[in-house]
Phi, psi and omega in degrees: 000311181298326166308317180294316179296319180296326181290311180308310182306312187293321184288325174298320175298316176294325179291323177295319181298313180291319176304316189286327172300313183299314179300330184268348182281144180299145177287170179299145180079015183222154175235171182246139175276184189298336185267002185089001187279150186269141180233142181273134181289149181286148185296132188298138188298322173306307178299312180296322176294324178297316189285319176292318181297330181280341170297322188279358185304119181090349184295132175260132182247142177242153166225103182202163188267335183090352176229141187084185191241043184237150173186158183233133179238137184228133174246122171275151169255168182291347183259011187088346174298161174204154173237158187206172178209122175246147173209152180212121187247126173249097185290342178272349175265090182233170183189188172303119178095341177230058184304333199260011177096185188239138177236116176262137185211160175213116176267136179209174177202157183193205180203150174235150178227136188278121173262338189195136163254103189287324172195182188295351179245350189229130184233139177258110182256158175238128178280105191270340180204142170216125185239125168269130182298319182238146175301129179299143180100358180272137189245151171192156179251135177227110181064037185067016171247129178272119174270120174240131180283143185229185174278173181275089184302138185080340176243315176309124174101347186272159182235293191266125176237152173251125170259125172248136179274150169312136181099003184283135182297133183299327183291337181268358187270143184291139176308317179300324185288317179292336176284328176291322178297316179293317176302332181275012176061022181261348186198063187295326181234101182297135177271185191285321177241153172293123188266013176205175180288145169227154185218128181241118175275108191290321176298311170271000179052045175254137182249124172258157180210153198263358182208146172252110185234148176279142191283154183286000000 
């Protein structure tokens, strides 16, 4: 009888101990620090990249000053690939055989890869490839306009880019990025948070944005 009671008591204590250990163990996707506190593991960069690029599918980014006849447009695909077009027209640069001026242009394509997710609004991207349709400096005349192939202005020469999601705090954004957005007449009076996507070329300090809206 006593042996049975002792065994039952021992089994009960063992069950209580196992329950306590299970309740203190970190859940899946978590690790524990030295004090035993559960810490969420950072999201895998590949998974985060797939998520943010999927959100960008079909989104067009613009790089322009709002003055002059130049701009660069960039369209994202869901895998981080992109296509783009840069053009700049100078009607005053004309001559024999091209009375309608000169137009610099570049058709290009490439790809970005996510290297870091800094927070829920900020992603660090790396330019992994860039292909120009024509080598810069090639000339031809079409309909009285001299067409000159050029670089992908705002993209060529860049390496690291910062992607800002809508909702990013304006106070945390680089002043150079904000200046490009203002000059593009997309956001003359900055609000507290970014109302559209932003892409910032760190090397060239070139700011792209995903929408052109009328100021209030």
